[in-house]
N, C-alpha and C positions, 0 to 999 in steps of 0.2 A: 455443382461439383467443385464450383472457385470457391461456395465456403467452406466446404472442408477443407480445403487447401489453405483457405484463411487461419479456419480452427487449428489444421497441425502444425503451419509453421511459427503462429502467434502463442501454442503451448510449446512447441519443442523449445522456443528462443526465450522465451521467459521462466520454463523450469531452470533451464542452465544458467541464466540472470541470475535467477534466486539462489541458487547452488551455490554461486561465487561471491554473490551480497553477502550471504549469509557466513559463509566459509572465511573468505577474507576482507569484506566489506568492500569489496572492485567490482563492477559490472561494464564491461568493454564497449565504448561507444559503436564498435563497427556489430554489435547486435542488434542495436535499433535501425542500423544502416539498411542491414539484410532484412526488418522487419518493414522498412519504412519503402525499401525498392521493389519489391513483392508487394505490396500493395498499388505502388505506381503500374507495376509491370501488368496487374491484372485490371487494372481502373479501366482501359478501354475497351474489356471485353465482360464490364460487369451489368452492363445498363443502368449506370446509376444516375439520376440528375446532376446534375454538376453542382447547382443552386443549393442543392442539402448536402453535397459532399462538402460547398466551403464554410454552410451554417455549421454543421458539424466542428469541423476545423478551430474556426473561428470560436465557439462556446469552448472547445478544449484547451483553447489557446493561455487564456487569463489564469485556469484553476493549473495549467502546467505552470506558469509562473510562481504561482500562488504556492504551490510546492516548493518551488526555491526559495522563496522568500518566508517560508515557514520552516527554512532548514532540513527540510526529510530527504534530500539527497538530490543531484541531477541527472541520475539512474532514472527515477521516480517520474521528474519529469518528463525526461528522453522517450522513456516506455509508453506513456500516458499520448504522448504526439505521433510516435511511431504506428500505436494502434490506433488512432484516429485517420489515418492513412492506407492502412491495410484493413479495416474494417472500421469505413465510416460513418455504414448505415446499418441498420438489423440485419444478421444472416437469417434465412431460413435453412434447413436441415431438415428433412420429412418433414414430420411434428413438432420439430423444435426452433425455439424455443420455446416452450409451455406456457408465459406469461408475456403478453405484449400486449401494452396499451394501445387502448384507441389511437390515440393519437401518438404516434414514435417518435421515441424521443430519440440523438445520435446516439446510436450506439457506445461511442466511449464515454459519455457522459453516464450511460447505465452501467458499462463496466469500473467506470471509477465511483458511485454510489454504493455497487453491490461490496464494492473491496469496502470501503467505507464501515458499512455494514458488520463486514466479517473484522475488521479491523477491532472494534467494539468489543468483540469478544475476548481479546486480549486482558481487561481491568478486569472483566469476570475468572479469568485462569487465575490473574495473580491474584484474587480476592482469597479464591479456593488455595492456592499454594502457602499463602500467607496464615489464614485459619488453621491449613496444616499443622505448620512449626511454631504456632502461639504468637505468629507477630498481626494480628488483627488490630494494626493501629491504621486509623483513618485520619485523612485521604489518601495516606504513603503506601496504605497496602492494596490500592487499586489500581495503582503506579509504578511500584515496584517492587522491590523486598530487598533483605539485608545481606549485607556480606564484609570480611574483613577489610577492613581500607587496605592493606598490603596487599591483597589481591586483587583490587580494582582495575589498574595498568594493565592487566594482564586479560583482564576481558573486556567486553562488548561492552560497556556501561556506562554512566553518568553518576556521579556522583550526587544524592539528593540534599546533602548538605554542605553547609558552610564554619565557618569561623568569622565571627561575627562581636565586636568588643571582646574579645576573647574567650567566648562561649559558643557552642557548637549550636546552630541552628536550623530547623530541617525546611527545606523549602521545594514546594511542586515542582519547581522550574529545574529543570537540568543544570548542573555546575559545571560547566566546560571546561573553566579555565582555573579549576581549584587543582592546588598541588596537594593529592593526596597523603603528603607524608607529613602534614600538620595533624593526622588525626591519630599516629603512630600506629597501632595493629587494634585501633578500636572497633567496634562493628558498627555500620552507618549505612544509611538504607541507601539503593542506588535505584536507577531506571534503565532496565536495558535498548541497545540502539537497537530496535526490531526495524529490520529491514520492510518497507512498504511493498517493496515488490512482492516478498511472500503473499500477502492478500490480493495484490493487484493479479497475480497470477490465479491464485484461487478464484477470486471477480471474475478474469476472465471466462473459466471453464462454466462458471455460474450462470455467467450471463449467454453463454452459446445453448446452454442446456435450459437452465429454469425461466430465463430472461430477466425481468425488471419485477427483483424482488420486492422494492420499495411501493410498488403499483398493487402488486398483487396485497400486501399486508393492509395497505390504505382499503382497498376494493371490501377486504371482510368487515369493515368497521361500517361501509354505506349500503 
């Protein structure tokens, strides 16, 4: 019953946070406080090994800080930390999740790995979009798409081009401090600011239902 409640609380907050992050690029800190508080309230009734809970949190802590260092956003790191308090160990709801490794890894780590696997779908989607629009230029077609420079400031995107020695130069790294006015109204490559909260939300759902996707894939070849 507690795991069902964990699923409902986590999904409700993550879906709302994903919406606000996608629409306004904002996810309020109060949301993660709610998730963490719910986890702390349920902790005494969970029968968890506190040693395993501590190990789970310690493993997720450096991953969360890495997200901050990579510039993926504070909301992503806070979401992952709050999940580690809400569901530190693998949940069990009936026969779900379907795939659990013989040695259970901390559940927040599985959520993070599943989220990364989902995130890897984005380059494929961008490739299909660019091929359809006649812009299959590698590797940029895997990272972004073309847009008029005059529209960049109105969208949640970063340029993938800059002016160097008076010439336009494409780069795989997002150019966060480029004044797009220097491009005039030319068409340039841009990369979308995709909130990691969206794949994290899908990863949370999949982790409850399917479980450890990476373990399942590896087990197919062993």
